[in-house]
N, C-alpha and C positions, 0 to 999 in steps of 0.2 A: 603577591599572588604568583603561584606557580604557572608558568606558561608552557603550553605544549604545542608542538608543531606537527602537523600531519597533512597528508593529502586527502581531501574530501573524497569519499567513496561515491561513485556514480552507479547506482544499481542498474540503470538502463545499459550502460556500457558493459557492465559485468555480464548481464544477460546476453547481450549481443556477442561478447567474446565466448561465452559458453556455447551458444548456438553455433558459432563459427567452428569451435572444436568438434562439436557433435555432427554438424551438417555443413561442412565447409563450402559446398557448392551452392548453398542457399544464400550466402553472403556475397554481395557484389559491391563494387565501388561505383559511385555516382556523383554527380555535381549538383549541389543545392546552394543557391545564392552565391555562385562563383567559388564555392569551397568543395573540395573533394572529400567525400565522406562515405562511410559504409552504410549499406541498406540491405533489407531482406527482400529477396526476389520471391514473391508469393507463388509464382508458377513453379519454380524449382522446388520450393518448400513443399508444395502440394504433391509434386511428382516423387520427391524423396520420401515423404511420409505415406504416400499411397492412400491419401484420404482427402476429402474436400477441404479447402480453406475457405471459410465464410467471410465475406466482407461485412463491414459495419451495417450496411443497409439491408442485408439479407434477413428474411423473416425467420425468427427463431425466438425461443424463450429467453428472456433476459430481465434483469432487474436494473432499471435505469432511472435517471432523473436529470433535469437540466443542470449542467455544470459537472456531470460525472467525469467526462474526459479531461476537463481542466483540473479537477481534483486529483485524478490519477497521475497526470503530468506533474502536478505540484508535489504529490507524495513521492515521486521518483527522483526529485531533484536531490543533488548531493547536500549533505549537511555540513555546515561550517562551525558547528557547536561541539561541545564536549561535556560529558557527565562529570561532575566534580562532587566527591563525597563530602559531607559535613559531619565529620567524626564527633565533634563536640555535641551536636544535637542528636546523634544517633545512639540507640540503645543496643548494646552488644553488636557493634558494627562488624567485627571480624568473625562472628559465629552465626549470625542470622542468615537465613536463606531468603529473606524478604527485603524488598527495596521500596522506599517511599521516594518518589521523584516528583519534584515540583517544577513546572514549566509549561510552555505552550504545547498543547496536545500533539499537534502534527510534528513539531520539531523533536519532541521527546520520543515519539513513535519511530521516527527515522533513526534516531540514535540507538534505540533498543533493537531495531531490526539489524543493525550492524554489529552491536556488541553482544547481544543475547539471542542471536538467531537460533531457533529450535530449542531454547532453554526456558522460555517463559510459559508458565502454565495458564495464568489468567492475568488480565489487566482490568482494573477498575478505573474508568475515566469519569471524572466529575464533569457534569454538563456545564456549558458556558453560562454561568450565572452572572458573570461580570461584563455583560454586553452593554450595560447602561440602560437597558430597557427591562420592563417586567418580563420575567421568564417563568411562565406557569406551565407546568407539565400536565396535560390532561390525563390523569391517572384514574378517573372514575368513569369508565365506559359502561353504558347500559348493556345488558346481555342481549345479544342479537338472536333472532330466530334462526335456528339451524335448518338448512335445506336438506332434503333427503339425499343420500349418497347416490342413488340411482332412481330414475323416473321411468316406470314401465307403462305399458298400455293401460288405459283407463277402462 
């Protein structure tokens, strides 16, 4: 098996470095758990952008669910995997513009983000049927009564 060595990419660190290049005054050093680290100064960021910076608890429109923050943190972890082609099972490997990738969804998406950033047009992800439980997708929804777009005086 061919081995490859690489330094895993940390998207959070790259974003912080990009922000530091664009707005150096917004990045400060601080101590967290006894370790010196870089952090974003929200007040300075707000002043530099000349726009309000909203904290997580502020009232606003958002799409959220329990576990969303943990999922975002998990998605931004560096990947220690690599994509390996299977030329024997591939059809027209060197000329196709399509890829079939088999693996754990989140890990593969992390790898694609690094390797094919801004190059992927569409991704089909097979739902997790291998959970060990019955997985029935409710795809037969009854038509719901539509409400009028505007309600005026009666």
